[in-house]
N, C-alpha and C positions, 0 to 999 in steps of 0.2 A: 813297732812291736810285732805287727802281723807278719812282716817280712822275716823276722827271726824264727817264728813258728813254722812258716812255710819252708824255710831252708832246712830246719831241723827235721821236719817231717819228710822232706825230700831225701835227705841223707839216709834216714832210717829205711825208707822204702827202697832206695837204690841199693843199699847194703843187703837188705833182706832179699831183694830180687836177684842180686848177684850170688848170694849164698845158696839160694834154692834153685837157681837156674831159671827163674821166672822173668823172662825178658819184658813182659808187659808191666810187671810191678817195677822193674828197674827203670823202664821208660817213664812211668808215672812219677817216680822219684826224681828223675832228671827234670821233668816238667815242673814239679813242685819247687825244686831249687831255682829254676829259671824264673818262676813266678815270684819267688821271694826276692831274687835279684832285681827284677823289674820294679817291685813295690819299693825296695830300698832306694833305687835310683829316682823314682818318682817323688819320694819323700825328701830326698836331698834337693831335688829341683824346686819343690815347693818351699823348702826352708831358704834356699838361696834367693828366690823371688821375694819372699817375705822380708828377709834381711835387707835386700836392696830397697824395697819400698819403705821400710821403716827408717833406713838411714837417710833417705832423700827427703823425708817429711821433716820440716823444721819443728823444733819444740817451741812452746809458747814463749820461753824466755830468750830464745835466739832471735836476732834481728832478721 
């Protein structure tokens, strides 16, 4: 969920920076978008590891 907020915030900052000619604000927006992308990839990796661990753990009713 945090990655979506960072991406949205980044898009707004980037657009505002481009509109006003503020290169620093535009760069902050790009950084926030990248931060959101990284958070999203990290969450995907955590989910994949959890799914792998959960699928390899036998249930009690399985031999």
